[in-house]
C-alpha positions as semicolon CSV with decimal commas, in nm:
position;residue;x (nm);y (nm);z (nm)
1;M;9,043;9,712;11,759
2;T;8,881;9,938;12,013
3;G;8,902;10,312;12,039
4;S;8,736;10,615;11,890
5;R;8,922;10,597;11,561
6;Q;8,884;10,311;11,316
7;K;9,209;10,122;11,264
8;V;9,295;10,077;10,896
9;V;9,589;9,901;10,732
10;A;9,700;10,029;10,393
11;V;9,913;9,812;10,164
12;C;10,084;10,040;9,913
13;G;10,352;10,020;9,650
14;P;10,423;10,020;9,277
15;T;10,249;9,807;9,021
16;A;10,359;9,441;9,006
17;V;10,530;9,454;9,346
18;G;10,288;9,199;9,498
19;K;10,026;9,408;9,679
20;T;9,735;9,177;9,599
21;S;9,888;8,860;9,741
22;F;10,027;9,035;10,049
23;A;9,697;9,209;10,124
24;I;9,514;8,876;10,096
25;E;9,751;8,709;10,341
26;I;9,713;8,998;10,589
27;A;9,335;8,975;10,557
28;K;9,340;8,600;10,621
29;K;9,570;8,635;10,921
30;F;9,391;8,926;11,091
31;N;9,024;8,873;11,005
32;G;9,026;9,152;10,752
33;E;8,850;9,257;10,435
34;I;9,014;9,437;10,144
35;V;8,909;9,774;10,003
36;S;9,068;9,817;9,661
37;C;9,255;10,143;9,607
38;D;9,318;10,099;9,236
39;S;9,187;10,341;8,975
40;M;9,143;10,068;8,712
41;Q;9,025;9,763;8,905
42;L;8,699;9,930;9,004
43;Y;8,582;9,926;8,641
44;K;8,357;9,652;8,509
45;F;8,462;9,461;8,195
46;M;8,828;9,563;8,240
47;D;8,970;9,249;8,399
48;I;9,294;9,172;8,214
49;G;9,455;9,511;8,157
50;S;9,383;9,616;8,515
51;A;9,543;9,297;8,656
52;K;9,230;9,257;8,866
53;P;9,244;8,993;9,143
54;T;9,138;8,660;8,998
55;P;8,821;8,484;9,117
56;E;9,046;8,246;9,310
57;E;9,219;8,537;9,483
58;Q;8,890;8,710;9,560
59;A;8,762;8,385;9,711
60;Q;9,042;8,394;9,969
61;A;8,939;8,730;10,115
62;V;8,641;8,961;10,074
63;H;8,719;9,242;9,828
64;H;8,534;9,573;9,797
65;L;8,534;9,834;9,516
66;I;8,622;9,590;9,240
67;D;8,399;9,556;8,934
68;C;8,159;9,827;9,051
69;I;8,181;10,117;8,803
70;D;8,081;10,127;8,436
71;P;8,391;10,237;8,239
72;R;8,176;10,478;8,038
73;E;8,104;10,679;8,355
74;P;8,328;10,962;8,474
75;F;8,508;10,890;8,798
76;S;8,726;11,088;9,038
77;A;8,920;11,074;9,363
78;A;8,628;11,247;9,533
79;R;8,390;10,975;9,415
80;Y;8,633;10,710;9,533
81;A;8,639;10,861;9,882
82;E;8,258;10,864;9,885
83;L;8,255;10,490;9,812
84;A;8,552;10,382;10,023
85;K;8,457;10,547;10,352
86;P;8,126;10,357;10,393
87;C;8,310;10,033;10,308
88;I;8,565;10,098;10,580
89;A;8,290;10,183;10,830
90;D;8,095;9,869;10,743
91;I;8,399;9,643;10,776
92;G;8,491;9,795;11,111
93;S;8,133;9,772;11,240
94;R;8,148;9,396;11,192
95;G;8,464;9,366;11,399
96;K;8,690;9,313;11,104
97;L;9,009;9,493;11,000
98;P;8,979;9,716;10,690
99;I;9,275;9,673;10,457
100;V;9,307;9,937;10,186
101;A;9,523;9,792;9,908
102;G;9,636;9,947;9,584
103;G;9,871;10,177;9,403
104;T;9,661;10,487;9,331
105;G;9,812;10,740;9,567
106;L;9,557;11,012;9,499
107;Y;9,276;10,777;9,600
108;L;9,459;10,685;9,920
109;D;9,502;11,055;9,999
110;G;9,125;11,094;9,968
111;I;9,069;10,880;10,277
112;L;9,401;10,925;10,455
113;Y;9,371;11,302;10,473
114;D;9,090;11,539;10,566
115;L;9,057;11,682;10,216
116;D;8,787;11,907;10,080
117;F;8,694;11,786;9,733
118;S;8,421;12,040;9,689
119;R;8,456;12,264;9,386
120;P;8,260;12,570;9,276
121;P;8,062;12,532;8,954
122;E;8,281;12,543;8,643
123;D;8,246;12,881;8,470
124;P;8,523;12,922;8,210
125;K;8,389;13,258;8,097
126;R;8,404;13,397;8,451
127;R;8,759;13,267;8,491
128;E;8,862;13,426;8,162
129;A;8,705;13,752;8,280
130;W;8,916;13,753;8,598
131;E;9,229;13,672;8,395
132;A;9,152;13,964;8,166
133;F;9,094;14,187;8,470
134;A;9,439;14,096;8,603
135;R;9,605;14,168;8,267
136;E;9,434;14,507;8,233
137;N;9,448;14,626;8,595
138;G;9,739;14,435;8,744
139;N;9,777;14,155;8,995
140;E;9,747;14,387;9,295
141;A;9,405;14,510;9,178
142;L;9,281;14,153;9,141
143;H;9,417;14,075;9,486
144;E;9,228;14,370;9,632
145;V;8,904;14,231;9,488
146;L;8,977;13,907;9,672
147;R;9,053;14,099;9,992
148;G;8,706;14,247;9,977
149;K;8,541;13,908;9,932
150;D;8,759;13,687;10,155
151;P;9,019;13,869;10,369
152;A;9,155;13,544;10,515
153;A;9,228;13,405;10,171
154;A;9,395;13,729;10,066
155;E;9,625;13,711;10,369
156;H;9,752;13,369;10,264
157;I;9,779;13,409;9,885
158;H;10,048;13,622;9,722
159;P;9,914;13,879;9,472
160;N;10,139;13,740;9,197
161;N;9,990;13,392;9,232
162;V;9,709;13,482;8,995
163;K;9,579;13,128;8,952
164;R;9,529;13,080;9,325
165;V;9,377;13,427;9,363
166;I;9,122;13,345;9,092
167;R;9,058;13,005;9,246
168;A;8,984;13,172;9,581
169;L;8,754;13,421;9,410
170;E;8,562;13,134;9,250
171;V;8,520;12,968;9,589
172;A;8,409;13,296;9,750
173;E;8,160;13,375;9,475
174;S;8,007;13,027;9,502
175;G;7,942;13,081;9,872
176;G;8,222;12,857;9,988
177;K;8,513;12,925;10,219
178;W;8,872;12,915;10,096
179;R;9,099;12,660;10,265
180;D;9,477;12,656;10,253
181;F;9,603;12,315;10,141
182;S;9,946;12,439;10,038
183;G;10,110;12,285;10,344
184;E;10,093;11,936;10,489
185;P;9,726;11,832;10,492
186;K;9,572;11,712;10,815
187;R;9,511;11,342;10,864
188;N;9,151;11,225;10,862
189;P;9,051;11,218;11,232
190;D;8,819;10,920;11,174
191;Y;9,104;10,676;11,106
192;D;9,419;10,542;11,263
193;F;9,631;10,423;10,970
194;L;9,917;10,175;10,951
195;L;10,090;10,235;10,618
196;I;10,269;9,930;10,476
197;G;10,490;10,010;10,177
198;L;10,608;9,725;9,955
199;A;10,916;9,765;9,739
200;R;11,161;9,552;9,542
201;D;11,503;9,616;9,395
202;R;11,457;9,807;9,071
203;Q;11,569;9,539;8,826
204;E;11,360;9,272;9,000
205;L;11,054;9,499;8,986
206;Y;11,114;9,580;8,620
207;D;11,151;9,210;8,538
208;R;10,820;9,142;8,713
209;I;10,655;9,423;8,518
210;N;10,782;9,290;8,185
211;L;10,668;8,939;8,272
212;R;10,327;9,063;8,382
213;V;10,274;9,241;8,051
214;D;10,363;8,923;7,862
215;I;10,112;8,732;8,074
216;L;9,841;8,993;8,014
217;M;9,894;8,956;7,641
218;E;9,868;8,578;7,671
219;Q;9,547;8,617;7,872
220;G;9,389;8,815;7,589
221;L;9,445;9,187;7,648
222;E;9,403;9,262;7,277
223;D;9,063;9,091;7,265
224;E;8,954;9,269;7,584
225;V;9,031;9,609;7,429
226;R;8,848;9,509;7,109
227;R;8,540;9,421;7,317
228;L;8,553;9,751;7,503
229;L;8,573;9,946;7,178
230;A;8,280;9,745;7,044
231;M;8,082;9,851;7,355
232;G;8,120;10,212;7,248
233;L;8,417;10,307;7,463
234;E;8,666;10,542;7,304
235;E;9,015;10,663;7,379
236;E;8,866;10,985;7,521
237;H;8,706;10,796;7,811
238;I;8,909;10,825;8,132
239;S;8,898;10,447;8,182
240;M;9,062;10,388;7,843
241;K;9,357;10,611;7,926
242;G;9,496;10,346;8,160
243;I;9,831;10,189;8,072
244;G;9,775;9,883;7,855
245;Y;9,449;10,010;7,714
246;K;9,571;10,329;7,548
247;E;9,868;10,153;7,386
248;M;9,650;9,873;7,253
249;I;9,408;10,130;7,109
250;G;9,699;10,286;6,923
251;Y;9,788;9,946;6,779
252;L;9,427;9,873;6,681
253;H;9,409;10,213;6,511
254;G;9,714;10,122;6,304
255;E;9,956;10,365;6,465
256;Y;10,224;10,098;6,527
257;P;10,269;9,718;6,515
258;L;10,176;9,485;6,800
259;D;10,530;9,425;6,923
260;E;10,581;9,800;6,955
261;A;10,255;9,829;7,149
262;V;10,377;9,564;7,394
263;D;10,711;9,743;7,435
264;L;10,526;10,070;7,499
265;I;10,312;9,907;7,768
266;K;10,624;9,772;7,941
267;R;10,806;10,103;7,920
268;N;10,510;10,312;8,035
269;T;10,441;10,072;8,322
270;R;10,802;10,096;8,440
271;H;10,780;10,476;8,431
272;F;10,449;10,460;8,618
273;A;10,602;10,240;8,889
274;K;10,877;10,498;8,938
275;R;10,618;10,774;8,980
276;Q;10,425;10,559;9,228
277;M;10,736;10,513;9,443
278;T;10,796;10,888;9,438
279;W;10,439;10,946;9,554
280;F;10,444;10,691;9,836
281;R;10,781;10,808;9,966
282;R;10,606;11,133;10,064
283;Y;10,442;10,952;10,354
284;K;10,678;11,003;10,645
285;D;10,524;10,727;10,858
286;M;10,526;10,457;10,589
287;H;10,662;10,121;10,712
288;W;10,873;10,012;10,416
289;F;10,947;9,648;10,334
290;N;11,184;9,570;10,047
291;I;11,080;9,217;9,955
292;S;11,409;9,166;9,767
293;E;11,603;9,194;10,093
294;Y;11,426;8,895;10,251
295;E;11,504;8,529;10,194
296;D;11,161;8,486;10,039
297;A;10,817;8,649;10,030
298;E;10,704;8,446;10,333
299;S;10,985;8,590;10,547
300;C;10,887;8,943;10,447
301;L;10,525;8,864;10,520
302;E;10,612;8,746;10,872
303;A;10,787;9,078;10,938
304;I;10,479;9,264;10,817
305;F;10,259;9,046;11,039
306;E;10,455;9,168;11,342
307;D;10,379;9,531;11,259
308;V;10,011;9,461;11,188
309;R;9,975;9,256;11,506
310;A;10,121;9,534;11,722
311;F;9,909;9,796;11,548
312;A;9,576;9,615;11,556
313;Y;9,589;9,422;11,881
314;G;9,888;9,537;12,083
315;A;10,242;9,410;12,082
316;E;10,173;9,124;12,324
317;A;9,876;8,982;12,137
318;D;9,903;8,621;12,022
319;V;9,736;8,639;11,680
């Protein structure tokens, strides 16, 4: 694992596909440590609904960014990138292979691409003023204001795209420099990524999702949500908007019976898995492995090992 760029393996895919177990096996085989890329598993006290790796699973490989954020705190993709990058650097500095594993595509983008998460200070009144200016004077007049403040931005943004013109004005007025992220973003130059995408045939994945929800209920999801509410968490908190939590809150508030809540969790999780696959298919260099097409999970894992071995150590390495 030499070279100027840190080698990183990412294990991606929809919920319930098997990312946790596959990432653990890769970590064990290639002297790696896992950096969670899951928007729910980083929260403390939210163990069941997030399908967090069990203590037994965490004992098999070192995990980072699990159980580290209070669910009452706001959190964002920018904050995730701030936490994940030092983890990756630390793992690499100790001669180990960083393995980013999870299904939150936006968080993965935060480290995979060279993104600028900086934002000018929120000023709704100023934004409303620019919107009013455009209505009264026309889009071209607003665009000319931008041309005077940031000619480069004006060259790239069409006058009729009022939202982007105002966004560029906000950046210019805060002292920042507008950047065009409308096209394909540039990869983060600090990392050399191997993207491993896990998939299963749709019905098999849906069956696994339904079974997982049943297991979560047996493990005590309802009691976990009751405890979180007793801690002062409310449905307005970002952490409580996760699938499994928001549906159980609805049940506890008397909006529908328990069996309907369970059905909602299953349905919403299936829809979420579909959106995850759509997101991850955007990555043109993803190495896809449909586990359903292999004789068993071990056979699929061996095929993945070949790709990881070639990536991390060279094709001829005996690891």
